[in-house]
TIRO-557811 format. One record per atom (N, C-alpha, C): y negated, x, z negated; residue in one letter. Coordinates in steps of 0.02 Angstrom, whole numbers, plus 32768, in hexadecimal, padded with zeros to 4 digits. Last residue first. Example, Ala and Ser with C-alpha at 12.3 -4.5 7.8 and 13.67 -1.06 7.14 Angstrom:
TIRO-557811
807082827E9Es;803582AC7E9Bs;7FFE82857E76s;811C82947E7Aa;80E182677E7Aa;80A582947E7Aa;
***
This chain:
TIRO-557811
7F717E50831Dx;7F747E5D82D5x;7F347E7E82BEx;7FA07DD48397x;7F797E0E8381x;7F7D7E148336x;7FF77D6C83B0x;7FEA7D9D83E6x;7FC47DDA83CEx;807D7D2F8355x;80367D3D8357x;80287D768386x;80F57CAD8377x;80E27CF48371x;80977CFA8375x;81177C1A8315x;80FD7C3A8351x;80EA7C838345x;81AD7C1E82B0x;81667C0E82B9x;814D7C3282F7x;82527BE982E4x;82237C1B82CDx;81DB7C0482D9x;82B77B6782AAx;82877B7982DEx;82577BAE82C3x;830E7B66823Ax;83277B58827Dx;82F87B7082B4x;82F97BF681CEx;82EB7BB181E0x;83007BA58228x;83537C5C815Bx;83397C50819Ex;832F7C0781ACx;83217C7F80BEx;834E7C5280E1x;83317C448126x;82FA7CD08049x;82FE7CE8808Ex;83317CBE80B4x;828D7C787FDAx;82D17C887FF1x;82CE7CA18039x;820A7C8F7F9Ex;823C7C617F82x;82827C737F99x;81797CE77F6Ex;81B47CE47F98x;81E87CB77F78x;80CE7CBC7F6Cx;810C7CC77F48x;81477CBC7F76x;80317D0D7F93x;80647CDB7F9Cx;80A37CEC7F75x;7FD87D767F85x;7FD77D437F52x;800C7D0D7F5Ax;7FF77DBE7FFBx;7FB27DAA7FEBx;7FB07D6F7FBAx;80717DF2800Fx;80677DAE8027x;80247D928012x;80627E677FD1x;80707E698018x;80617E258035x;804D7E4B7F4Cx;80137E557F75x;80227E5A7FBEx;80D37E3A7F1Bx;80AB7E747F0Ex;80717E7E7F3Ex;811A7DC87F1Ex;811D7DF47F57x;80EA7E2B7F54x;81817D8E7E9Fx;813C7DA37EAFx;81407DD47EE9x;81FA7D7F7E64x;81D37D437E72x;818A7D547E81x;82477DEC7E60x;82157DE77E2Bx;81EA7DA97E32x;82937DE27ECEx;82B77DDF7E8Fx;82877DD97E54x;82357DF97F2Fx;824B7DB47F23x;826F7DAD7EE2x;822C7E827F34x;81F57E5D7F16x;820A7E167F05x;82A67E9A7F71x;82967EBB7F31x;825F7E957F0Dx;82937E517FE6x;82C47E3A7FB6x;82BA7E5A7F72x;82357EA18028x;82227E5E8012x;82527E447FDDx;82857F108043x;82497F17801Bx;82347ED47FFEx;82E67ED48095x;82FA7EF28055x;82BF7EFA8027x;82947EB38100x;82B27E7D80D9x;82CB7E978096x;827A7F33812Fx;82437F0C8112x;825F7ED380E8x;82F97F52815Fx;82DD7F7A8128x;82A47F548107x;83047EF781C7x;83337EF3818Fx;83187F198153x;829F7F29821Ax;82997EE681FEx;82C77EDE81C2x;82D87FA4823Ax;82987FA28217x;828D7F5D81F7x;83487F7C8281x;83517FA28242x;83117FA08219x;830E7F3B82F1x;83357F1582C1x;833D7F3A827Ex;826C7F4C832Bx;82AA7F70831Dx;82CF7F4B82E5x;82227EC38389x;82267EF0834Fx;826B7F11834Ax;82347E7C8401x;81F37E9A83F1x;81FA7ED183BCx;82C77E7F8401x;829E7E77843Dx;82597E988431x;82FC7E9C8387x;83247EAD83C1x;82FF7EA38402x;82AD7E168338x;82D17E558330x;82FE7E60836Cx;82747D9A833Dx;825F7DCA8370x;827E7E0F8368x;82A77D5982D1x;82AE7D398312x;829E7D69834Bx;827D7DAC826Ax;82C47DAA827Bx;82CF7D8B82C0x;81F47D90826Ax;820B7DD38277x;82547DD3828Cx;81F77D06824Ax;81DA7D1D8289x;81F27D63829Bx;82317D0881CBx;82537CE58201x;82397CFD8245x;81CC7D4E8188x;820E7D6C818Fx;82357D4A81C7x;81647CF08191x;815C7D3281AFx;819F7D5481B9x;81997C868147x;818C7C7D818Fx;81847CC181B2x;819D7CC280C8x;81DA7CAA80E7x;81D27CA38133x;81167CD980B0x;81437D1280B8x;81837CFC80DAx;80AF7C698112x;80D47C7C80D6x;80FF7CB980E5x;801B7C9B816Dx;805A7C768167x;807C7C8E8128x;7F687C868170x;7FA47CAB815Ex;7FE17C7D8160x;7F127C4181FFx;7F217C4581B8x;7F5F7C7081ADx;7EAF7C918281x;7EE67C688268x;7EED7C70821Dx;7E417CDF82A2x;7E5C7CB482D7x;7E997C8B82C0x;7E227D2E8235x;7DEF7CFF824Ex;7E0C7CCD827Fx;7EB47D2B81C6x;7E8B7D4A81FBx;7E587D178214x;7F127D4C8134x;7EE57D1F8159x;7EBD7D47818Cx;7FB97D8F8135x;7F727D938123x;7F487D65814Fx;80357D888169x;802D7D6D8125x;7FE57D72810Cx;80257DC681E7x;80397D7F81E3x;802B7D61819Ex;80017E4981C3x;7FD37E2081EAx;7FE57DD581E5x;80727E768180x;80337E70815Cx;80037E438181x;80CF7E7181ECx;80DA7E4B81AFx;80997E418189x;80967EC7824Bx;80A07E81825Cx;80A97E57821Dx;80987F428205x;80597F25821Ex;80607EDB822Bx;81217F5781F2x;80F37F5281B8x;80B27F3081CBx;814B7F5D8278x;81657F29824Cx;81377F1F8210x;81017FCC82A9x;80FE7F8B82CAx;81147F52829Cx;812980368257x;80E4801E8253x;80DF7FD88271x;81AD80438286x;81A080328240x;815A80148239x;8195806C8309x;81B9802D82FDx;81AF801582B6x;815A80E682F1x;813380B28312x;8153806E8308x;81C9812882BCx;818E811D8292x;816080E882AFx;821D81328329x;8230810582F2x;81F580F782C4x;81D1812A83CAx;81DC8150838Bx;81EC811F8353x;822C80E6844Dx;81F380DB8421x;81FF810183E0x;82A680FD8483x;826E8125849Ex;822F811C8474x;82FE80A18452x;82F980E0842Fx;82C2810D844Ax;82A780188499x;82DE80318471x;82CE8072844Dx;82248049850Cx;8255801A84F2x;8287803E84C6x;8178804D8543x;81B4806D852Ax;81E48039850Ex;80FE8029857Dx;813A8003858Ex;817A80258579x;808980668556x;80B380898586x;80F18063859Bx;803D802C84F1x;801D80358533x;804C804F8569x;80957F8C84E9x;80627FB98506x;80587FF484D8x;81317F378513x;80F57F4584EBx;80C47F72850Fx;81AB7F1F854Bx;81737EF68562x;81347F018538x;82207F5A851Ex;81F97F7D8551x;81BC7F588569x;82647F2684B4x;82797F1084F7x;82507F2F852Fx;821F7F5B8449x;82637F718454x;827B7F5F849Ax;81757F848471x;81A97F52845Ex;81EE7F6E846Fx;80E17FD3842Fx;81187FCF845Ex;814B7F9C8444x;80827FE683D0x;80857FA483EEx;80B67FA18429x;8087806A83AAx;809E80398379x;809B7FF18392x;806480DB83F4x;809D80B3840Bx;80B2807B83DAx;7FF8811A83B8x;7FF3810783FFx;802980D58412x;802E813B833Cx;7FFC81058340x;7FF680ED8388x;808081A78360x;809E816A8343x;806E812F8349x;80218203838Fx;805781EC83BCx;807581AB83A2x;7FD38219831Cx;7FB481FD8359x;7FE981DF8387x;802D825882C9x;8018821582B7x;7FF881F282F4x;803082D18312x;806D82AB8305x;805D826282F7x;7FAA83018316x;7FCC82ED8354x;800B82C38348x;7F29830D82CEx;7F6482EA82B4x;7F8E82D382EFx;7EA6833A82E4x;7EDE836982E1x;7F1A834B82BCx;7E4782E08301x;7E4E82F182BAx;7E88832182AEx;7E6082CD8387x;7E2382F28375x;7E258308832Cx;7ED2827E8379x;7ED882C08398x;7E9B82EB8387x;7E96820E8343x;7EC482358319x;7ED2827A8338x;7E4981E083AFx;7E2981F18370x;7E56821E8346x;7EAD81C6840Fx;7E7A81FA841Cx;7E58821083DBx;7EF2815E83CFx;7F14819B83E2x;7EE381D483ECx;7E8E80FC83CBx;7EA78119838Ex;7ECB815B839Ax;7E8580E28454x;7E4A80FB8430x;7E60811D83EFx;7F0580B08467x;7EF180ED8489x;7EB3810C846Ax;7F01803E8418x;7F338071840Ax;7F2280B3842Bx;7E9A7FEF844Bx;7E8F8010840Bx;7EC4804583FBx;7EB37FAC84BFx;7E9C7FF284C6x;7E9680158484x;7ECA7F2A849Fx;7F047F5684A6x;7EF17F9F84ACx;7E477EF684A3x;7E697EFE8463x;7EA47F2E8468x;7E2F7EF1852Bx;7E077F1E8502x;7E287F2B84BFx;7E8C7E8E854Cx;7E937ED18569x;7E6C7F048540x;7E537E23850Ax;7E957E3A84F5x;7EA27E81850Fx;7DE27E168558x;7DDA7E288511x;7E1D7E4284F6x;7E167DEF85D2x;7DF27E2F85CFx;7DE87E468586x;7E547D7385AAx;7E7B7DAB85C4x;7E577DEE85C0x;7E107D3C850Ax;7E147D388553x;7E3A7D75856Cx;7E5F7D0E8471x;7E3C7D40849Ax;7E467D3284E4x;7E427C768419x;7E6F7CA0843Fx;7E477CD0846Bx;7DC27C7F8396x;7DE97C5E83CBx;7E187C9083EDx;7D7A7CCF8341x;7DA87C9F8323x;7DD67C7D8357x;7D5C7D7B834Ax;7D5C7D3D8370x;7D8F7D0C8353x;7D567DF88315x;7D477DC082E9x;7D477D7C830Cx;7D717E50837Dx;7D987E548340x;7D917E158315x;7D0C7E2B83D9x;7D537E2283E9x;7D7D7E2083AAx;7C987E4D8397x;7CA07E0883B0x;7CE87DF983C2x;7CA47ED58382x;7CAC7EA8834Ax;7CB87E608361x;7D017F3383FCx;7CC67F0C83E9x;7CD57EDC83B0x;7D577FC783CFx;7D5B7F8283EAx;7D207F5A83D0x;7D5B80418392x;7D3E803E83D5x;7D427FFA83F5x;7D9C802A831Ex;7D5780408318x;7D34803A835Cx;7E1D80188340x;7DF37FDC8341x;7DAA7FED8334x;7E60808F832Ax;7E418085836Bx;7E1680478370x;7E9E807E82B0x;7E5F80A482B2x;7E3B809B82F5x;7F13803F8290x;7EDF801782B1x;7E9D803C82B9x;7F60809F8250x;7F7B8080828Dx;7F46805882B3x;7F4A80E981DEx;7F1E80F48217x;7F3180CC8255x;7FAE80C98186x;7F6980C3816Fx;7F3880C481AAx;801B80F081D2x;801080A981C2x;7FC9809C81ACx;8007817A81D0x;80028157820Fx;7FF8810C8204x;801C81908147x;7FDB81A08164x;7FD2817C81A7x;80A28168813Dx;806E81478114x;802A81528134x;80DD81C38191x;80DD817D81A7x;80AC8155817Cx;80C882388144x;80A982328186x;80A881E9819Ex;8112821C80D2x;80CA822780CCx;80A78220810Fx;8192820F810Ax;817481D780E6x;812881DF80E1x;81A88290813Bx;81A38258816Ax;8183821B814Ax;81B682D580C5x;817C82E480F0x;817282AD8124x;823082978097x;81F082918072x;81B382A0809Dx;82898243811Fx;827D827D80F4x;823A827580D1x;82C381998119x;829A81CD8137x;829282078105x;8318812B80FAx;8329816F80E6x;830481A5810Ex;82F680AC8104x;831580C88140x;832381128137x;82B7809A808Dx;82F780778096x;831B808E80D6x;824580E680A7x;827380F98071x;82B780D9807Bx;82098099810Dx;822280DC811Bx;825380F580E6x;81E0802880C5x;8212802180FBx;823280658109x;81838066806Fx;81BB80408054x;81F380378087x;8129809E80CCx;814E80C9809Ex;818C80A58083x;80FA80288107x;811B805B8130x;814480898105x;80BB7FEB809Bx;80F67FCC80B8x;811D7FFE80E2x;804E8041808Cx;8080803D8057x;80C0801D806Fx;800D80298108x;8023806C80F6x;8059806A80C1x;7FED7FA180FCx;801C7FB78130x;80377FFC8120x;7F8E7FAA8095x;7FCD7F86808Ax;80017F9A80BEx;7F297FF380D4x;7F48800D8098x;7F8B7FEC808Bx;7F067F9C813Cx;7F207FDF814Bx;7F447FFC810Fx;7ED97F2680F5x;7F107F248125x;7F2F7F6A812Ex;7E777F04809Ex;7EA77F378088x;7EE37F3B80B7x;7E267EAE80EDx;7E087EDC80BDx;7E387F1480A7x;7E227E5E8162x;7E567E908159x;7E417EC48125x;7DBC7E068181x;7DFA7DEA8168x;7E317E1C815Bx;7D747E608208x;7D6F7E2B81D5x;7DB37E1081C2x;7D6B7F02821Cx;7D957ECB8234x;7D987E9581FFx;7D1D7F5A81D0x;7D057F438212x;7D2A7F048229x;7D697F798162x;7D287F5A8157x;7D0D7F3C8198x;7DD57FB7819Fx;7DE17F78817Cx;7D9F7F54816Ex;7D94802A81D0x;7DB27FFA81FFx;7DBB7FB681DDx;7D6D806A815Ax;7D3A8056818Bx;7D55802281BBx;7DE88084811Fx;7DB9805780FDx;7D84803E812Ex;7E1A80E0817Dx;7E3C80A08172x;7E0E806D8151x;7DC0814A816Ex;7DC3812781ADx;7DE480E281A5x;7DE3817180EBx;7D9F815B80FAx;7D9D8133813Bx;7E67819980FCx;7E58816180CFx;7E13814580DEx;7E5482068154x;7E7C81CC8169x;7E6C818F813Ex;7E0D825F8104x;7DED8242813Fx;7E1282048156x;7E73827D80AAx;7E37825D8092x;7E11823C80CBx;7ECB82BC8102x;7EE0827F80E0x;7EA4825980C3x;7E80832C8128x;7E9582FB815Ax;7EA982B9813Ax;7E74836D80ADx;7E38835580D0x;7E4A83218104x;7EF7838F808Fx;7ED383618063x;7E9783438087x;7F538390812Dx;7F2E83AF80F6x;7F0E837980CAx;7FF883548158x;7FAF83538160x;7F8D83718122x;808183CB8150x;8062838B8140x;8017838E814Dx;80B184488161x;80CD8414818Dx;80B083CF817Fx;807B84968101x;805D849B8144x;807784658173x;809784A3807Ex;809084608097x;806F846180DCx;80E78503800Cx;80D685028054x;80D384BA806Cx;8115850E7F8Cx;80CD85087F95x;80B885047FDDx;819985097F77x;817E854B7F88x;813385487F96x;81A684817F5Fx;81B784B17F2Ax;819984F57F38x;811A84207F9Ax;815C843E7FA3x;816784747F6Ex;80C883A17F3Bx;80C683E37F5Bx;810D83FE7F62x;80E582F47F5Fx;80EF832D7F32x;80E9836E7F59x;80E082927FBDx;80A182A37F9Cx;80A782E17F71x;816082787FE7x;8134829D8015x;80F282B07FF6x;819B82267F86x;81A7826E7F84x;817982977FB2x;811C81B67F48x;815881C17F6Fx;815F820D7F77x;80BE81457EE4x;80DD81877EEDx;811781837F1Ex;803D80E07F26x;808080E47F08x;809E81297F16x;7F9480CF7F00x;7FC680F17F29x;800780F27F03x;7EFF806D7F0Ax;7F3D807F7EE8x;7F6C80A07F19x;7E8580767F4Fx;7E8780557F0Ex;7EC680677EE7x;7E5381147F92x;7E7B80D77F98x;7E8080B87F53x;7E14818E7F8Fx;7DEC81537F7Fx;7E1181127F90x;7E5882027F98x;7E4E81DD7FD7x;7E25819E7FCEx;7E58822D7F15x;7E40825A7F49x;7E3082357F89x;7E8E81C37ECDx;7E4A81DA7EBEx;7E2E82037EF8x;7F0F81BB7F06x;7EE281817F08x;7E9A81977EFDx;7F41823A7EE7x;7F3A82267F2Ex;7F0A81EB7F35x;7F4582307E5Cx;7F1A82637E7Cx;7F0E82517EC5x;7FA681CC7E4Fx;7F6181C07E38x;7F3181F17E59x;8017820E7E7Dx;7FFE81D47EA2x;7FB681C57E8Fx;801E826F7E17x;801782847E5Dx;7FFB824B7E87x;8032821C7DA7x;7FF682457DACx;7FE9825D7DF3x;80B081E77DC2x;807681B97DBDx;803581E07DC4x;80FA825F7DBCx;80F782397DFAx;80BB82097DFAx;80E782817D35x;80CF82AE7D69x;80C982897DABx;812982167CF8x;80E0821F7CEDx;80C2824E7D21x;81AB822F7D26x;818981F17D37x;813D81F77D2Fx;81C782AD7CECx;81C882A47D35x;81A182667D49x;81BF82907C63x;818F82BE7C81x;818D82B87CCDx;8229822F7C51x;81E482217C3Fx;81B3824F7C65x;82A1822E7CDCx;828A82397C98x;823F822D7C90x;830481C27D40x;82C981EC7D39x;82B381F17CF0x;837681847D6Ex;837981A67D2Dx;833D81D47D22x;833F80FC7DC2x;837D81237DB7x;837C81427D72x;82C880C07DD2x;830280977DE3x;834480BC7DD6x;822480B87DB1x;826180D87D99x;829B80AA7DA7x;819280D07E16x;81C580A57DF8x;820180CF7DE4x;80E280EF7E06x;812581047E1Ax;815780D57DF9x;803480FA7E33x;806E80DA7E14x;80AF80F67E2Fx;7F8681087E13x;7FC281247E2Fx;7FFE81057E0Dx;7EE180D37E2Cx;7F2380C47E0Fx;7F5A80E77E37x;7E3980D57DF4x;7E6A80EC7E25x;7EAF80E57E04x;7DAE80657DD2x;7DEC80887DC0x;7E1080A27DFEx;7D38802C7E01x;7D3A80447DBCx;7D78806E7DACx;7CC57FFE7E7Ax;7D06801D7E6Ex;7D06803D7E29x;7C567F817E30x;7C6A7FB27E61x;7CAF7FCE7E52x;7C3A7F2A7DC7x;7C0A7F307DFEx;7C1B7F647E32x;7C8F7F0C7D61x;7C657F487D59x;7C327F517D92x;7CD57E997D82x;7CB87E9F7D3Fx;7C867ED87D39x;7CFF7EAD7E05x;7CD77E727DF6x;7CB37E7A7DB3x;7D4C7F217DF6x;7D117F227E21x;7CE27EE87E10x;7DB27EEF7DA5x;7D837F217D8Ax;7D457F287DB5x;7DF17E957DFEx;7DD27E7D7DC1x;7DA07EAF7DA5x;7E1E7EEB7E67x;7DF37EB27E75x;7DCD7E9B7E36x;7E707F477E22x;7E377F5F7E49x;7E057F267E54x;7ECF7EED7DF0x;7EA67F157DC2x;7E687F2E7DE5x;7F077EC27E68x;7EE37E927E3Ex;7EB77EB57E0Bx;7F437F387E93x;7F107F187EBDx;7EE77EE67E95x;7F9D7F4B7E29x;7F687F7D7E35x;7F307F5E7E60x;7FF37EDF7E39x;7FC97EE37DFDx;7F8F7F137E08x;802B7F097EB3x;80087ECA7EAFx;7FD97EC97E72x;80687F7F7E8Cx;80327F817EBDx;800A7F417EBDx;80CA7F4D7E34x;80957F797E1Bx;805A7F7D7E4Bx;811A7F0B7E8Fx;80F77EE47E5Cx;80BD7F0C7E3Fx;814A7F787ED3x;81207F487EF7x;80FA7F1B7EC6x;81987FBE7E75x;81577FD97E88x;812B7FA77EACx;81DF7F447E02x;81E27F777E36x;819C7F8B7E4Bx;81FE7F277D53x;81D77F1B7D90x;81DF7F557DC1x;82357F3E7CD7x;82577F0F7D04x;82337F027D46x;81997F607C89x;81E37F5D7C85x;81FF7F2A7CB6x;81197FB87CAAx;812F7F767CC2x;817B7F737CC1x;809880097C58x;80E080067C61x;80F47FBF7C73x;800780637C79x;802580207C77x;806F80277C83x;7F8380C57C34x;7FC680C17C51x;7FDE80797C4Ax;7EE281127C4Cx;7F0C80DB7C35x;7F5180E17C55x;7E59817B7C28x;7E9C81737C44x;7EC1813A7C22x;7DE981B37BF4x;7DE081867C2Dx;7E2381767C4Ex;7E2481EE7B7Dx;7DE081D67B80x;7DD481A37BB7x;7ECC81AA7B71x;7E9B81E07B71x;7E5681C37B77x;7F1981397B72x;7F3A81777B5Fx;7F0C81B37B5Fx;7F2580967B50x;7EF180C87B5Ex;7F0C810A7B43x;7F9B80277B9Bx;7F8C805A7B69x;7F5080847B80x;7FFD7F967BAAx;7FC27FBB7BC1x;7FAC7FEA7B89x;809B7F547BDFx;80707F707BABx;80387F997BC9x;80BD7EBB7C3Cx;80CB7EFE7C24x;809B7F137BEEx;80A97E357C58x;80D57E5B7C85x;80E67EA07C69x;804F7DEB7C13x;80917DF27BF5x;80C17E1B7C1Fx;7FC47E437C53x;7FDE7E0C7C2Bx;80217E1A7C0Cx;7F837E867CBAx;7FC97E967CACx;7FE97E5E7C83x;7F017E4C7CB7x;7F297E4B7CF4x;7F737E567CE5x;7ED57E5F7C30x;7ED57E1D7C50x;7F047E1A7C8Bx;7EDF7EE87C1Cx;7F047EBA7BF0x;7F0B7E767C11x;7E867F157C7Fx;7ECC7F277C82x;7EF67EF87C58x;7E0D7EDF7C4Fx;7E277ECA7C91x;7E727EDA7C96x;7DFF7F247BD7x;7E077EDB7BD6x;7E247EC17C18x;7DF07FA77C0Ax;7E287F967BDFx;7E357F4B7BDCx;7D767F977C4Dx;7DB27FA57C73x;7DF17F957C4Ax;7D227F7D7BDEx;7D277F4D7C15x;7D687F587C3Cx;7D337FF37B92x;7D4A7FB37B77x;7D527F7E7BAEx;7CF7804F7BEAx;7D3E80577BD7x;7D5980157BBCx;7C74801F7BEDx;7C9C80207C2Ax;7CE680257C1Ax;7C4F80357B68x;7C4E7FF07B82x;7C7A7FEC7BC1x;7C5580BF7B65x;7C8480997B3Cx;7C8880507B54x;7BE880DE7BB7x;7C2B80EF7BCCx;7C6080C97BA6x;7B8380B37B64x;7B8D80907BA4x;7BD2809F7BC0x;7B9181127AFCx;7B9C80CA7AEFx;7BA780A27B2Ex;7B72818D7B40x;7BB7817C7B31x;7BC181337B1Dx;7AF3817D7BC2x;7B0B818B7B7Fx;7B5281727B73x;7ACA81727C44x;7AB8813C7C16x;7AD081467BCEx;7AEE81E87C89x;7AB281C37C9Ax;7A9B81947C63x;7B6482187C4Ex;7B2B82457C59x;7AEA821F7C64x;7BB781A77C50x;7BA581C77C11x;7B6781F37C18x;7BC081917CDAx;7BA3815D7CAFx;7B8C817B7C6Cx;7BFF82077D00x;7BBC81F87D1Bx;7B9A81C37CF0x;7C7981F97CC0x;7C4C82307CADx;7C0582227CC5x;7CB0818B7D05x;7C9E81847CBEx;7C6E81BC7CA9x;7CDB81837D8Cx;7C94818A7D7Dx;7C8181837D34x;7D6A811F7D77x;7D4081457DA6x;7CF881477D8Dx;7DF5812B7D0Bx;7DB281117D18x;7D8D813E7D49x;7E9C811C7D3Dx;7E6781497D2Bx;7E2481287D3Ax;7F4280F67D19x;7F0180DA7D2Cx;7ECA81087D12x;7FE680F27D4Bx;7FB3811E7D2Dx;7F6F81077D47x;8072808C7D30x;803080937D50x;800580C37D28x;811D80787D4Fx;80EA80997D25x;80AA80A17D4Dx;81A280047D4Cx;816C80257D70x;8138803E7D40x;82567FFE7D42x;82137FF07D28x;81E180187D50x;82FD7FB47D4Ex;82C67FE07D63x;82867FD17D3Dx;838D7FB37CECx;83537F8C7CFFx;83197FBA7D12x;84007FE57CB9x;83F27FF47D00x;83B87FCA7D1Ax;84167FDC7C32x;841C7F9E7C59x;84137FA87CA4x;840C805E7BFDx;844080307BE5x;844C7FF67C15x;83A080997C3Cx;83E080BC7C3Dx;841A808E7C29x;833B803D7C1Dx;835080447C63x;839480657C67x;833080577B95x;834780157BABx;835F80187BF3x;82FB80D87B9Ax;833C80CD7B7Ax;835A808A7B90x;828180BD7BD7x;82B180E87BF9x;82F780DE7BDCx;8248806E7B72x;825380517BB5x;8286807A7BDCx;823D80CB7B0Ax;826880907B01x;8278806F7B44x;81E181257B43x;8224813B7B30x;825481017B29x;817480CF7B4Ex;819280EB7B8Bx;81D981037B7Cx;815A80B67AC8x;8170807E7AF2x;818F80977B33x;813281367A9Ax;816A81127A7Bx;818680DD7AAAx;80C581517AEEx;80FF817E7AEEx;813C815B7AD0x;807080E47ACBx;808880EC7B0Fx;80C781187B10x;805580FD7A46x;807880C07A58x;809580C57A9Ex;800F81767A54x;804E81747A2Fx;807681367A41x;7F9E814C7A9Bx;7FCC817B7AB9x;8010817A7A96x;7F8F80997A74x;7F7580DD7A7Dx;7FAB810B7A9Ax;7F747FF27AB1x;7FA080267A96x;7F82806B7AA2x;7ECB7FB57A9Ax;7F097FBB7ABFx;7F377FEB7A9Ax;7E507FB37A62x;7E847F8B7A41x;7EC47F877A6Ax;7DED80077A8Ex;7E037FD27ABBx;7E347FA17A9Cx;7DD0805C7A1Fx;7D9C80437A4Bx;7DB180067A72x;7E47807E79DCx;7E12805B79B7x;7DDD803E79E5x;7EEB80617A0Fx;7EAC80837A1Fx;7E72805C7A01x;7F77805E79A3x;7F43803979C6x;7F05806379D1x;7FD580937950x;7FE8808C7996x;7FB3806979C0x;7FF080FF78C7x;7FC280D078E8x;7FD080CF7933x;
***
């Protein structure tokens, strides 16, 4: 029997069989795939308060949402009491993140609140069954612990072999970072998942620039916290639909120094340094210190590109979103002056991975990528993100 009786999804046996077949297919065709681990939030509380029939209703609701969102893209399985798995053959991690965001949105609408945590990993080489499931579980644990809707696995999330992780932020610091990021996104209208998306983009760019695993985790955290200083910026400025006056623009630029101070207080000096300088420019005309070229930390340069891309492709109170193509043209037009060229090239690689799937995985906020063909005239630059 391969069907779960409660949800009518595939059961654990079906999942194991299909995962094995997907791995075998990858070995033959070199076709990547992505694996999602989905865990229900608060099922025990529902069972304790309202009884197991109410818990079963919640499980069925989430199962229905997963079936609806994943559709023909892959297989959905209930593998435990409150555990689901999703296999996405031929899909990269960015597509998985897009599906995860939609799963979060749909389940919230159907259940009245946060219902799931999601961890995901992609297989592009020769990873085995147990390694992939362990990676998805590690990402899922990070999502549950930090209350982020979804986390993609990267090597910086894995405990070191010797168990020594003194060179990384503590669990408490990472949980605090996620809470601060959610607070900032809630304060800044139109940026509900801006910090989370920038964090994932930073990891994707960093991987292509071959950062070390610990560096990936630190740049993810810095990307998550890059706008934390906006906590100290007036709502009227953040949400102003018109162009900022000079004094308002000055107040906005202070967010990097406020963020720097907050992160120093949180005992995250490395991330504080990167956040302080993520609005510097390669040509030296940025702020707050006017650093140029290699004097700007590479992690700050990564954050700058990820932040600009997400800001351009997302709607803001003061402008509409632009297409992914226009955002890429804008980044390329300013590579070597405002942005680091290597970072822009790495982002283009990320976009191309998604473009091969005809889906920009939520980076483009539902938009579809067509071609990376430079246009004769770049779109106007945006002064704030």
